[in-house]
VOPAGU-2260 file (C-alpha; in pm, 1 decimal, decimal comma):
REM VOPAGU-2260
SITE   aa  ch    i         X         Y         Z
SITE  UNK   A    0       7,9      -5,3      -4,1
SITE  UNK   A    1     287,0     238,0      91,2
SITE  UNK   A    2     434,9     164,7    -238,5
SITE  UNK   A    3     130,7     240,6    -428,6
SITE  UNK   A    4      85,9     560,1    -230,0
SITE  UNK   A    5     453,7     653,5    -321,1
SITE  UNK   A    6     398,1     543,7    -703,6
SITE  UNK   A    7      64,4     766,8    -691,8
SITE  UNK   A    8     253,1    1077,6    -548,5
SITE  UNK   A    9     526,7    1019,3    -801,9
SITE  UNK   A   10     268,4     993,1   -1087,5
SITE  UNK   A   11      83,1    1302,7    -912,9
SITE  UNK   A   12     431,0    1497,6    -921,6
SITE  UNK   A   13     505,3    1358,7   -1278,2
SITE  UNK   A   14     153,4    1510,9   -1386,6
SITE  UNK   A   15     201,2    1844,3   -1203,8
SITE  UNK   A   16     545,6    1845,0   -1376,1
SITE  UNK   A   17     411,1    1765,6   -1699,2
SITE  UNK   A   18      92,4    2032,2   -1684,0
SITE  UNK   A   19     348,7    2270,7   -1549,3
SITE  UNK   A   20     580,3    2185,0   -1867,3
SITE  UNK   A   21     252,5    2189,0   -2091,9
SITE  UNK   A   22     144,9    2523,9   -1942,1
SITE  UNK   A   23     518,4    2655,0   -2018,2
SITE  UNK   A   24     498,0    2515,4   -2343,0
SITE  UNK   A   25     203,3    2662,4   -2421,9
SITE  UNK   A   26     312,2    3013,9   -2291,0
SITE  UNK   A   27     612,4    2954,9   -2511,0
SITE  UNK   A   28     415,2    2864,8   -2801,2
SITE  UNK   A   29     216,4    3180,2   -2761,2
SITE  UNK   A   30     510,7    3385,1   -2737,2
SITE  UNK   A   31     631,2    3217,4   -3023,2
SITE  UNK   A   32     334,8    3302,7   -3210,9
SITE  UNK   A   33     328,5    3663,2   -3086,3
SITE  UNK   A   34     674,1    3686,4   -3207,6
SITE  UNK   A   35     601,8    3530,1   -3547,4
SITE  UNK   A   36     302,8    3779,9   -3571,1
SITE  UNK   A   37     537,6    4064,6   -3476,9
SITE  UNK   A   38     785,9    3951,2   -3740,9
SITE  UNK   A   39     513,5    3925,1   -4000,2
SITE  UNK   A   40     408,0    4284,2   -3917,4
SITE  UNK   A   41     798,3    4368,3   -3954,8
SITE  UNK   A   42     829,9    4199,7   -4271,9
SITE  UNK   A   43     512,3    4362,0   -4415,2
SITE  UNK   A   44     684,1    4699,5   -4304,7
SITE  UNK   A   45    1020,2    4591,5   -4449,9
SITE  UNK   A   46     835,3    4493,7   -4737,0
SITE  UNK   A   47     634,4    4831,9   -4782,6
SITE  UNK   A   48     960,4    5014,8   -4713,1
SITE  UNK   A   49    1158,7    4804,2   -5000,3
SITE  UNK   A   50     866,6    4907,5   -5212,1
SITE  UNK   A   51     890,6    5260,2   -5146,2
SITE  UNK   A   52    1291,9    5241,6   -5148,0
SITE  UNK   A   53    1248,2    5079,1   -5500,9
SITE  UNK   A   54    1011,7    5328,8   -5620,4
SITE  UNK   A   55    1249,4    5587,9   -5494,9
SITE  UNK   A   56    1543,5    5409,2   -5653,2
SITE  UNK   A   57    1325,6    5409,8   -5974,5
SITE  UNK   A   58    1249,3    5785,5   -5943,6
SITE  UNK   A   59    1604,2    5861,6   -5852,7
SITE  UNK   A   60    1728,7    5649,0   -6183,0
SITE  UNK   A   61    1487,4    5838,8   -6394,9
SITE  UNK   A   62    1621,7    6175,7   -6255,2
SITE  UNK   A   63    1968,1    6059,9   -6297,1
SITE  UNK   A   64    1872,5    5966,4   -6655,0
SITE  UNK   A   65    1714,6    6306,6   -6686,9
SITE  UNK   A   66    2015,8    6490,1   -6528,0
SITE  UNK   A   67    2258,6    6286,5   -6744,1
SITE  UNK   A   68    2084,7    6420,4   -7071,0
SITE  UNK   A   69    2055,0    6764,2   -6907,6
SITE  UNK   A   70    2421,5    6745,5   -6830,7
SITE  UNK   A   71    2484,2    6621,8   -7202,0
SITE  UNK   A   72    2283,1    6918,6   -7321,9
SITE  UNK   A   73    2466,9    7154,5   -7091,7
SITE  UNK   A   74    2808,6    7032,4   -7185,3
SITE  UNK   A   75    2727,6    7078,9   -7562,1
SITE  UNK   A   76    2594,3    7428,1   -7481,5
SITE  UNK   A   77    2900,8    7515,9   -7286,5
SITE  UNK   A   78    3121,3    7391,9   -7552,6
SITE  UNK   A   79    2929,5    7585,9   -7808,5
SITE  UNK   A   80    2955,3    7914,9   -7570,6
SITE  UNK   A   81    3335,2    7838,6   -7518,0
SITE  UNK   A   82    3369,6    7836,7   -7928,1
SITE  UNK   A   83    3145,1    8142,0   -7939,4
SITE  UNK   A   84    3381,0    8300,0   -7678,2
SITE  UNK   A   85    3686,9    8225,9   -7854,5
SITE  UNK   A   86    3563,2    8357,1   -8173,4
SITE  UNK   A   87    3438,3    8668,0   -7982,6
SITE  UNK   A   88    3792,4    8706,6   -7855,6
SITE  UNK   A   89    3939,5    8670,7   -8191,6
SITE  UNK   A   90    3706,1    8939,9   -8325,1
SITE  UNK   A   91    3784,8    9157,1   -8040,4
SITE  UNK   A   92    4168,2    9106,9   -8089,8
SITE  UNK   A   93    4096,3    9176,8   -8459,3
SITE  UNK   A   94    3872,6    9469,3   -8393,0
SITE  UNK   A   95    4157,5    9615,8   -8164,5
SITE  UNK   A   96    4410,8    9576,6   -8421,2
SITE  UNK   A   97    4202,5    9730,0   -8672,7
SITE  UNK   A   98    4120,4   10009,7   -8441,7
SITE  UNK   A   99    4492,8   10073,5   -8366,6
SITE  UNK   A  100    4572,9   10034,9   -8744,8
SITE  UNK   A  101    4272,8   10278,5   -8804,3
SITE  UNK   A  102    4394,6   10533,1   -8544,7
SITE  UNK   A  103    4750,5   10536,8   -8670,8
SITE  UNK   A  104    4615,4   10593,1   -9038,7
SITE  UNK   A  105    4386,3   10854,4   -8896,6
SITE  UNK   A  106    4681,1   11001,7   -8743,0
SITE  UNK   A  107    4881,1   10992,6   -9045,4
SITE  UNK   A  108    4596,9   11140,6   -9264,6
SITE  UNK   A  109    4532,4   11424,6   -9017,3
SITE  UNK   A  110    4891,3   11521,3   -9037,3
SITE  UNK   A  111    4844,4   11487,8   -9430,0
SITE  UNK   A  112    4550,6   11726,3   -9419,4
SITE  UNK   A  113    4710,9   11967,1   -9188,3
SITE  UNK   A  114    4992,4   11983,3   -9405,4
SITE  UNK   A  115    4763,3   12003,5   -9706,3
SITE  UNK   A  116    4546,8   12290,6   -9547,9
SITE  UNK   A  117    4839,7   12471,7   -9467,4
SITE  UNK   A  118    4992,4   12444,5   -9794,5
SITE  UNK   A  119    4661,4   12558,3   -9943,0
SITE  UNK   A  120    4627,1   12845,3   -9708,9
SITE  UNK   A  121    4982,8   12958,7   -9821,3
SITE  UNK   A  122    4855,2   12905,6  -10187,7
SITE  UNK   A  123    4564,7   13114,1  -10113,9
SITE  UNK   A  124    4747,3   13395,8   -9950,0
SITE  UNK   A  125    4987,9   13393,0  -10239,6
SITE  UNK   A  126    4695,1   13410,5  -10484,5
SITE  UNK   A  127    4539,0   13685,5  -10294,4
SITE  UNK   A  128    4860,9   13871,8  -10265,7
SITE  UNK   A  129    4906,4   13826,6  -10654,4
SITE  UNK   A  130    4542,2   13927,5  -10713,9
SITE  UNK   A  131    4582,8   14243,9  -10506,9
SITE  UNK   A  132    4904,2   14343,3  -10686,0
SITE  UNK   A  133    4735,8   14268,1  -11008,3
SITE  UNK   A  134    4441,5   14481,9  -10913,1
SITE  UNK   A  135    4678,0   14772,5  -10809,3
SITE  UNK   A  136    4852,0   14755,0  -11142,7
SITE  UNK   A  137    4529,0   14734,8  -11320,9
SITE  UNK   A  138    4415,5   15038,2  -11168,1
SITE  UNK   A  139    4736,7   15234,6  -11203,8
SITE  UNK   A  140    4729,0   15105,9  -11571,4
SITE  UNK   A  141    4360,5   15224,9  -11634,4
SITE  UNK   A  142    4469,9   15571,3  -11489,1
SITE  UNK   A  143    4750,9   15581,7  -11687,4
SITE  UNK   A  144    4562,3   15479,3  -12002,9
SITE  UNK   A  145    4293,6   15733,3  -11919,0
SITE  UNK   A  146    4564,2   16011,2  -11875,6
SITE  UNK   A  147    4720,1   15893,2  -12209,5
SITE  UNK   A  148    4368,4   15922,6  -12388,0
SITE  UNK   A  149    4312,7   16263,9  -12243,4
SITE  UNK   A  150    4665,9   16386,0  -12372,8
SITE  UNK   A  151    4572,7   16242,4  -12713,8
SITE  UNK   A  152    4260,5   16435,5  -12736,9
SITE  UNK   A  153    4385,7   16798,7  -12856,9
SITE  UNK   A  154    4605,3   16612,9  -13132,3
SITE  UNK   A  155    4294,8   16433,3  -13248,4
SITE  UNK   A  156    4087,0   16774,2  -13261,1
SITE  UNK   A  157    4361,4   16950,1  -13473,1
SITE  UNK   A  158    4325,3   16670,8  -13737,5
SITE  UNK   A  159    3950,7   16678,1  -13727,8
SITE  UNK   A  160    3909,0   16840,4  -14071,0
SITE  UNK   A  161    4145,2   16592,3  -14248,1
SITE  UNK   A  162    3960,8   16303,5  -14060,3
SITE  UNK   A  163    3614,1   16420,0  -14193,4
SITE  UNK   A  164    3756,0   16460,8  -14543,1
SITE  UNK   A  165    3923,5   16105,8  -14533,5
SITE  UNK   A  166    3606,1   15979,8  -14351,0
SITE  UNK   A  167    3399,6   16030,6  -14687,4
SITE  UNK   A  168    3653,2   15854,7  -14898,2
SITE  UNK   A  169    3740,1   15564,0  -14684,9
SITE  UNK   A  170    3474,8   15479,1  -14409,6
SITE  UNK   A  171    3674,4   15171,3  -14321,7
SITE  UNK   A  172    3950,0   15373,1  -14186,6
SITE  UNK   A  173    3721,1   15528,9  -13926,3
SITE  UNK   A  174    3666,4   15209,5  -13763,6
SITE  UNK   A  175    4020,7   15143,3  -13759,7
SITE  UNK   A  176    4103,6   15495,3  -13597,0
SITE  UNK   A  177    3829,2   15416,9  -13321,6
SITE  UNK   A  178    3995,1   15076,2  -13264,7
SITE  UNK   A  179    4352,2   15207,0  -13244,0
SITE  UNK   A  180    4231,1   15492,5  -13005,7
SITE  UNK   A  181    4112,6   15249,4  -12738,5
SITE  UNK   A  182    4359,0   14959,9  -12752,8
SITE  UNK   A  183    4486,0   14994,0  -12402,0
SITE  UNK   A  184    4131,6   15005,7  -12260,8
SITE  UNK   A  185    4038,1   14685,3  -12434,8
SITE  UNK   A  186    4368,6   14542,0  -12301,4
SITE  UNK   A  187    4268,4   14659,2  -11964,6
SITE  UNK   A  188    3944,0   14489,1  -12007,4
SITE  UNK   A  189    4086,3   14175,9  -12124,4
SITE  UNK   A  190    4334,8   14180,6  -11847,5
SITE  UNK   A  191    4042,5   14212,4  -11579,4
SITE  UNK   A  192    3863,6   13918,2  -11765,8
SITE  UNK   A  193    4175,0   13728,2  -11742,5
SITE  UNK   A  194    4231,4   13793,8  -11380,8
SITE  UNK   A  195    3882,4   13698,4  -11287,3
SITE  UNK   A  196    3881,1   13398,8  -11520,1
SITE  UNK   A  197    4200,1   13267,6  -11350,4
SITE  UNK   A  198    4069,5   13342,4  -11028,3
SITE  UNK   A  199    3745,3   13134,0  -11094,4
SITE  UNK   A  200    3962,5   12860,5  -11240,3
SITE  UNK   A  201    4191,7   12831,2  -10931,9
SITE  UNK   A  202    3871,7   12832,1  -10692,7
SITE  UNK   A  203    3724,6   12559,2  -10888,8
SITE  UNK   A  204    4038,8   12353,7  -10921,0
SITE  UNK   A  205    4074,4   12391,8  -10553,7
SITE  UNK   A  206    3716,3   12275,5  -10464,2
SITE  UNK   A  207    3766,3   11996,6  -10700,1
SITE  UNK   A  208    4103,5   11883,0  -10540,0
SITE  UNK   A  209    3927,5   11903,4  -10177,4
SITE  UNK   A  210    3656,4   11686,5  -10286,9
SITE  UNK   A  211    3841,4   11439,3  -10439,0
SITE  UNK   A  212    4069,6   11415,1  -10160,5
SITE  UNK   A  213    3777,4   11385,9   -9902,5
SITE  UNK   A  214    3622,9   11108,1  -10122,4
SITE  UNK   A  215    3924,8   10927,8  -10132,1
SITE  UNK   A  216    3996,1   10960,6   -9758,0
SITE  UNK   A  217    3617,3   10855,6   -9651,7
SITE  UNK   A  218    3646,6   10569,8   -9888,0
SITE  UNK   A  219    3975,3   10419,9   -9768,2
SITE  UNK   A  220    3844,2   10485,6   -9418,7
SITE  UNK   A  221    3529,8   10267,6   -9490,1
SITE  UNK   A  222    3739,2    9984,9   -9631,2
SITE  UNK   A  223    3967,7    9986,9   -9316,2
SITE  UNK   A  224    3644,5    9982,7   -9079,3
SITE  UNK   A  225    3492,5    9674,2   -9296,0
SITE  UNK   A  226    3817,8    9461,9   -9218,2
């Protein structure tokens, strides 16, 4: 009987131990299920994050492609702008050289025109002096001719009768006498006309020369600027 009691106690202990073990196993299983459920939630979160990351990666890849294309376009534009800048620098250098050449040319031509104007002024002064001297000589010659004509008037009056007699016989001689009586006056008139004509000719030549030189100067100047 005691042996059975002992065995019964041992069985009770084993049962209690088994129950405790089962309860512990259930708790462990429950904890495991909870852990699995939590892991499933974590996995779902990770999957959603992975999907978001993949979408971000795709968008980033698209952006990288767009940026690469934009970068290529920008590189082409930069190369074009560099070539254009080089062309502009060359053009600027050529313009500076042309400007310096034009400035030197303008300086030379300015000196030439100054010397030409000085020479023309001297020539004009010389011509004015010459015209003044010719005018004074002409006036003196007119006075002398008038005085000579007045002095020759009494002599022509003494021979008026002979002249009237000869006039009937030879009317042509009358015109010769009249033409001979005023040769110097006609000469003076011719001198006045010659002086005026020479003056007009010189002024015309001066104007033509100045116009030709001015035209030549501006023509060459336009050629230099076009370079």
